[in-house]
N, C-alpha and C positions, 0 to 999 in steps of 0.2 A: 863656235856656233852652238854647241850642245846646250840645251835647256834655255836658249834665248827665246824671247817672246816673238811669235810670228804674227805680224799685223797685215791684214788684207787691205788692199788699196781701195776697194770699192764695195760698198754695201750692196746687197742684193735687193732689187726692186720687184714688187709683186703688184698685180692688179686686183683690187677688191671687187668681188662679184656680188655678194649679199651677206647679210647677217644670218647666222644660224640660230643663235640662242644666247641666253644669259643664265648662268648657274649661280650657285651661292658664292663661288670663289673665282668665277671667270666668265668672260664673254667670248664667243667664237664667231669667226667670219670664214666664209669660203673665199679663197684667194687663188690666183692663177699665176704660174710662172710662164710668162710669154716665151721665154727662150726655149724651153723644152716642151711647151704646150701641155702642161700638167696642172691639175687643180689639187689644192691641199686645204686642210682645215687649219686655221691659225687660232690657237687658244691664247688669249691674253689673261694673265692673272690680274683680276680686278674684283674686289669684294663689294658687296652691297653697301656696307658701312665703312667709310674711310678709316675709322679708328681700328678696324680689324685688319687693315692692309698688311702691316708688318707681322701681325699675330700668326697668320696662316701662310706666310711666304715660304717658310721652311717646308710645308706640305707640298707646295708647288714645285720646289726644287727637288724634293724627294720623288715626286711623280716622274720627273724627267729621268732621274737616276734609275728608277725601276723600269721605265719603258725602254731605256737603252739596253737593258739586259735581256729583253724579250724579243723572240723571233718565232712567231707561231701563226699559222693561217687564221686562227680564231681569236686573235688578239690584235687590237689596233697597233699599227706601226708608227713610230716616231722618226722623223727624218732630220730635224734640226731644232735648235733652240737658241734663244737670245735672252740673256739675263741682265737686269739693271738693278743690282742690289742696293744702290744708293736710294732708289725710289721704291724699293721693295716690290718690284714688278718684273715682268718678263713675258716671253712668248714661246709657245711650242708649235712647231710645224708638224702636222700629223697627216696620216692617210685619210683621204676623204671617202666616207662610206655612204654611197647613194642608196638609202633604204629607210627603214622605220624600226622602231623598237620591237622586241620579240612579242610583246602582248598584241600590238596592232597587227603584226605580220600574221600571227596564228589565228586571229579573228577572220582574216581573209583566206588564209591557207592552212586550214586545220589538219589536212592530210600530211603536213610536214612535221608534225609534232615529234615523231620518233627520231627523225634525222636531226632536228634541231636540239633535241635532248642529248643525243650522242655528241654532237659538235660542242655543245656547251660544257659537257662533262670533260671532253678532251682538252678544252681550253683551260679549265680550272685545274685539271690534272697536271698540265704543263706548269702552271703557276706553283702548284704544290711541290713539284719536283725541284723547283728553283727557290723554294722557301719564301714565296711571296704571297702574302695575304691581301686580298682586294679590299675587304671591309666595308663595301658599300654596294651590296648586291640588290639590285632592283631592276625592273623591266627597262627603264630608260638607259641603263648602263650596259644592256645587252642588245646590240643593234643587229639587224638582219639586212644584208645587202640585197639588191634586186636579183642577184644570182642565187640567193638562198644560203649565203655564207654567214655564220655567226661571227660577230666581232665584239669582244668584251672591251669596254672603254672605261675611261675615267678612273685613274689610279691616284686621285688626289688624297684619298685616305689610306692608300696602300702602304704596306709595311714589309720590309725585308726581315724575316723572322730571325736571321742570324744576328741582327742588331736588336736593340731594345724595342719592345712593343708597348705602346701606351694603351692598355686595355680599357681605361676609362673612356677614352675617345671612341673606341669601338662600341662600348656599351651605351653611350649617350647619343649615338646617331639615331636619327628619326626612322626607326625600323617600321616597315609597312605590315609585317606579319607578326603573329603571336610569337612570343619569345621562348627560347629553350631554357632549361635550367642552368645552362652554361653561365649566364649573366649573374645569377644569384651566387655563383661561385667565383665571380670575377675572372672567367675564362673566355678567351676568344682565340680559337686555334682553327686548324683545318677541318676539324669535326664541325665547328660552328659554321664555317663556309659551306660545308656539305648540307647542313640543315637549311640554310637560307636559299641555296640553289634549289633544294627539294621543295621548299615552301613556295617558291616562285612558280615552279612547274605545277605544283598541286593546285594553286589558285587558277592558273590559266586553264588547266584541264577541267576544273569544276565550272568556271565561268563559261566555257565553250562546249561543255558536255562532251568531252573527248575520251571518256572512259573506255568506250568500245574499241577505239582504234589505237590507244596508247599501249605499247607492248611491254613496258618495263615497270609494271606496278610493283613487283617484288622489290626491285632495287629502290624505287621511289619511297616505298613504305619504310625501308630501313634508313633512308636519309632523313625523314621528318620525325623521327622519334625524339621527343623533347628531352629525354634523359641522356645526358652527354655520355654516361658510362656505357650504355648499351647501344647507342647509335652506331651505324656502320662507320668504320674508322677513318676512311680516306677516299679521295676521288679515284685512287688506284683500285681500291676494293670495289667501288661502284662500277668501274670499267669491267672488272672480272665478273660481276653479277650480270652486267649487260651482255657479255659474251655468252654466259651460261644460258640466259633467256633466249638469245638468238639461236642457240644450238637446238632448241626445241623444234624449230621450224625447218631444220635442214637434216636430211638423212644421209648416211654413208653406207656404202655396200659392205658386205662381209670381206671382200678382197681389200678394200680401203682400210677397214678396221685392222686387218692383219698387217698391212704395211705400217700403219701407225704403231701398232703394238710392238713390232720388231724393233723399231727405232727407240720407242719409249723404254722397253725392257733393256735394250743395249745401254742406254744412258744410265739407268738405275744400277746396272751391273758394274759400271766403272767410276761412279761418283758416290762414294760412301758418305760424305759429309760436306756441308757448306757452312759459312759463317753467318751470323745474324745480319750482317750488312750486305750479303750477296743478293744481287738483283737479277731478274730475268730480262732477257733481251726482247724488245718489242718491235724494233725496226725490221719490217718484213724484207725490205731490199737488202739490208745488211746480212740478215740470216741467210737469204738465198745466195748471196755472194760467198759467204763463209762455207756453206755446204758445197757449192760448186768448186771453190778453191781446194777444199779438203779432198774432194773426189778426184780432181786432177792430180793431186800429189800422191794419191793412193791407187791409181788405176791399174798399176802393174802388180799390186799386192793382193794377197788373199784376205788379209785382215788389216784393219786400220792400225798403223804403226804408232800413231801419236794420239792417245786418248784425250790428252789435254786439248788438242785442237778440235776434237769432236765435241767435247763438253762446251768449249768456248763458242761454238755455233749458237748455243741457246742461252747461256747464262754468263754473267760477268764475274771475274774473280772478286773475292777470294773463295776457293773451294779446294777440296782434296780429290785426287784421282788415282786410280790404279794404273800402273804402267804396263802391265802385261797385255799384249794384243789379243783381244778375244772377239772384237766386233767385225763380222764379215763385211768386206767392201761391197759385196753384192747388195746387202741390206741398205747400205748408204746410197748406192746407185739407184735402187728402186724407189727409195723414199724421196731422193732429190728430184727424180723425174716426175713423180706424182705431185710433189710439192709445187713444182713450177707450173703445173697444169691447173692447180686449184685456183678458184676465184679468191679475191682478197677476203671476202666474208668467210669462206671455208678455211682459209689459212688462219684467220683469227680464232676460229673454233678449235682447230688443231693445236694452236699455241696455248689456248686456255686449258685444254686437256693435258698438255705436257706440263703446264704450270701446276696443275692439281697433283700430278705425279711428283713434281719437284717439291711441293709443299710437304710431302711425307719424308723427305730427306732430313736426316738429323742436322740441326743447326747448333754448332758449338764453336767457340773461339779456339783456334788451333794453338797448341802450346808445344813447340818443338824444343824448348830449352831442356838441357840435360840435368837440371837441378831445380 
């Protein structure tokens, strides 16, 4: 039976509710699954010009492949697909987003600019971490639900960077904003995506006169530099800048600063070097669990016995560590208790400060070979 084709006995039926729209390479309908009482968006691959139908069919299949790799609250979800390669067409069944594009939403809800900026950056940072370029950044492809949730859509021009990327198609897209010098160098990478997301927000801020309420001007200015070489490098770095700007508005007591300093100094004392590929942990729930687990294992000790477990609470391997126990368990206990009581916003600021400490650790490729 292994590797046999499994054929389903009955195709699924849906009820058509209404047309949503027609794009350059597809038309969309709102449909309903009566069995589970859920609505979906069904996108059919269908070009304006029949002679282009087979030409862009590969893009449509590629969009499905990309969406199936993605699971993030700020990116549209795909639930199923149906392909008919003989006719160079097919369908994608996607999450229905009841809302409007980001430009329309902020015209009515200007006070949401900061929250939507952070959500959008988080969505593109997720794509960056998975080596996926969107390549068609425009207001109509960033929807906002009625609940105020950003949803990045339309990956028809998206590319997995681990595979070959056709930069010419990126460069010849109908861009709304002034172009960076990336295009004159035939470059389209994540720095280019950073630029176009920045330009999108710059225009919305200018059109709606939101300069007084937008909090992240420093980060935005770094995003929209036309020179590829000096533009901020990634959505990860934009996130770090956002954290730093948030810290301006939040104060910590001297006692809190001492708790932080004890744990930060302890980390630096047992982690002499990391490798260029070492990444910092961002998942707050995972960090909290790791701290709690280590505390439970160390509760009867005066010093943390496994420095590797302590370092692993905050960063991912590879890294080097000192084995001698020198970190008081009491410092870990005080930090863990304080950490649990912090708001998410304050936790993010603490993490950003820890990361700035970690940035100063020597980065080198370990060579343990004896020759």
